[in-house]
C-alpha positions as CSV (number, residue, x, y, z in Angstrom):
1,M,39.4,-29.5,11.7
2,N,39.0,-26.7,14.3
3,A,36.0,-24.5,14.7
4,K,37.7,-21.5,13.2
5,R,38.6,-23.5,10.0
6,I,35.2,-25.0,9.7
7,A,33.5,-21.6,10.1
8,R,35.9,-20.1,7.6
9,F,35.2,-22.9,5.2
10,G,31.4,-22.4,5.6
11,L,31.7,-18.7,5.0
12,L,33.6,-19.2,1.8
13,V,31.1,-22.0,0.6
14,A,28.3,-19.6,1.3
15,L,30.0,-16.7,-0.6
16,A,30.7,-19.0,-3.6
17,L,27.1,-20.1,-3.6
18,A,25.9,-16.5,-3.3
19,L,27.9,-15.6,-6.3
20,S,26.6,-18.7,-8.2
21,Y,23.1,-17.6,-7.6
22,A,23.9,-14.0,-8.5
23,E,25.5,-15.3,-11.7
24,S,22.3,-17.3,-12.5
25,L,20.4,-14.1,-12.3
26,L,22.5,-12.3,-14.9
27,P,21.1,-12.1,-18.5
28,S,22.7,-14.5,-20.8
29,P,25.1,-13.0,-23.4
30,G,23.3,-15.0,-26.1
31,V,26.1,-17.6,-26.3
32,P,25.4,-21.0,-24.6
33,G,27.8,-21.8,-21.9
34,V,29.4,-18.4,-21.5
35,K,29.5,-17.0,-17.9
36,L,31.6,-14.7,-16.0
37,G,32.6,-17.5,-13.4
38,L,32.0,-15.3,-10.4
39,P,32.3,-18.2,-7.9
40,N,35.9,-18.6,-9.1
41,L,36.8,-15.5,-7.3
42,V,36.4,-17.5,-4.1
43,V,38.1,-20.6,-5.4
44,V,41.2,-18.6,-6.6
45,F,41.3,-16.7,-3.4
46,A,41.2,-20.0,-1.4
47,L,43.9,-21.5,-3.6
48,Y,46.3,-18.8,-2.7
49,R,45.3,-18.1,0.8
50,L,44.3,-21.5,2.2
51,G,46.1,-24.0,0.0
52,T,45.4,-26.7,-2.4
53,A,43.3,-29.0,-0.2
54,D,40.9,-26.4,1.0
55,A,40.6,-25.0,-2.6
56,W,39.7,-28.5,-3.8
57,A,37.1,-29.1,-1.1
58,L,35.6,-25.6,-1.6
59,S,35.3,-25.9,-5.4
60,L,33.8,-29.4,-5.4
61,V,31.3,-28.6,-2.6
62,R,30.3,-25.4,-4.3
63,A,29.9,-27.1,-7.7
64,A,27.8,-29.9,-6.2
65,L,25.6,-27.6,-4.1
66,A,25.2,-25.0,-6.9
67,S,24.0,-27.8,-9.3
68,V,21.6,-29.2,-6.7
69,L,20.2,-25.8,-5.7
70,F,20.2,-24.0,-9.1
71,G,20.7,-26.6,-11.8
72,S,19.9,-30.3,-12.5
73,G,21.5,-33.7,-12.5
74,V,23.0,-33.1,-15.9
75,S,24.3,-29.8,-14.8
76,L,26.1,-31.6,-11.9
77,A,28.1,-33.6,-14.4
78,Y,29.1,-30.4,-16.3
79,S,29.8,-28.4,-13.1
80,L,31.9,-31.0,-11.5
81,A,34.0,-31.8,-14.6
82,G,34.6,-28.1,-15.3
83,A,35.5,-27.5,-11.7
84,A,37.8,-30.4,-11.4
85,L,39.7,-29.8,-14.7
86,S,39.9,-26.1,-13.8
87,L,41.3,-26.6,-10.4
88,L,43.7,-29.2,-11.5
89,V,45.2,-26.9,-14.1
90,M,45.3,-23.9,-11.7
91,C,47.1,-26.0,-9.0
92,L,49.7,-27.1,-11.4
93,L,50.4,-23.6,-12.7
94,K,50.4,-22.1,-9.3
95,Q,52.8,-24.8,-8.1
96,S,55.0,-24.0,-11.0
97,G,55.5,-20.5,-9.6
98,K,55.7,-19.0,-13.2
99,F,52.2,-17.6,-13.3
100,S,50.5,-14.8,-11.5
101,E,46.9,-15.1,-10.0
102,T,45.5,-13.7,-13.3
103,G,47.4,-16.2,-15.5
104,V,46.3,-19.1,-13.2
105,S,42.7,-17.7,-13.4
106,V,42.7,-17.5,-17.2
107,A,44.0,-21.1,-17.6
108,G,41.3,-22.2,-15.0
109,G,38.7,-20.5,-17.1
110,V,39.7,-22.1,-20.3
111,A,40.1,-25.5,-18.7
112,H,36.7,-25.3,-17.1
113,N,35.2,-24.8,-20.5
114,G,37.2,-27.6,-21.9
115,G,36.0,-29.9,-19.1
116,Q,32.4,-29.0,-19.9
117,I,32.9,-29.7,-23.7
118,I,34.4,-33.1,-22.8
119,V,31.3,-34.0,-20.7
120,A,29.0,-32.7,-23.5
121,A,30.8,-34.8,-26.1
122,L,30.5,-37.9,-23.9
123,L,26.9,-37.4,-23.0
124,L,26.0,-36.6,-26.6
125,E,28.3,-39.1,-28.1
126,T,29.8,-36.7,-30.6
127,T,33.0,-34.9,-31.1
128,R,31.3,-32.4,-33.4
129,L,31.2,-30.0,-30.4
130,A,34.9,-29.3,-30.8
131,W,34.0,-26.4,-33.2
132,Y,32.7,-24.5,-30.1
133,L,36.0,-24.7,-28.3
134,P,37.4,-21.5,-29.8
135,V,34.4,-19.5,-28.6
136,L,34.6,-21.0,-25.1
137,C,38.4,-20.4,-25.0
138,L,37.9,-16.8,-25.8
139,S,35.2,-16.4,-23.2
140,G,37.2,-18.3,-20.7
141,T,40.2,-16.0,-21.3
142,V,38.1,-12.8,-20.9
143,A,36.4,-14.1,-17.9
144,G,39.7,-15.5,-16.4
145,V,41.3,-12.1,-16.7
146,L,38.5,-10.3,-14.9
147,I,38.3,-12.9,-12.1
148,G,42.1,-13.2,-11.9
149,V,42.5,-9.4,-11.5
150,V,39.9,-9.2,-8.8
151,S,41.2,-12.3,-7.1
152,A,44.8,-10.9,-7.0
153,L,43.5,-7.7,-5.4
154,L,41.6,-9.8,-2.8
155,V,44.6,-11.9,-2.0
156,K,46.6,-8.8,-1.6
157,R,44.2,-6.7,0.5
158,V,42.2,-9.3,2.6
159,P,44.1,-9.7,5.9
160,E,45.5,-13.2,6.4
161,F,43.2,-15.6,8.1
162,K,44.8,-18.9,7.7
163,S,44.9,-20.8,11.0
């Protein structure tokens, strides 16, 4: 890994962490688990501009650091599961070539929430949480559209910086 690539990666991790922190300061909408997903702006941008491997590294490093800095051990499990499932779905849809950045982001937002419900069901040893999926699917769709539109603009307007 060359110095330019390391510096770029560090900058993107720092930006994603700053967005994680900013999101943690926003008032809760009153619905548990509902967030905008601001750090996903950086992840979607990285997926389209830097490629799959860098997006995976960025997403997992960001999720782990944000949990350590702003969360707890339990939040680490939720964060990593959501990030991994989200990015897996986004990579597959992007690779298909049939979805825009916004469509990929929406699917990622919904998958992130699904990953967190799976972890919650495993930790709490109950499937009764499935009733909450429609709420999280709706919030993941709305947040995914917002993040996807902004990400598409960033991909289009930020000059190429892939080495």
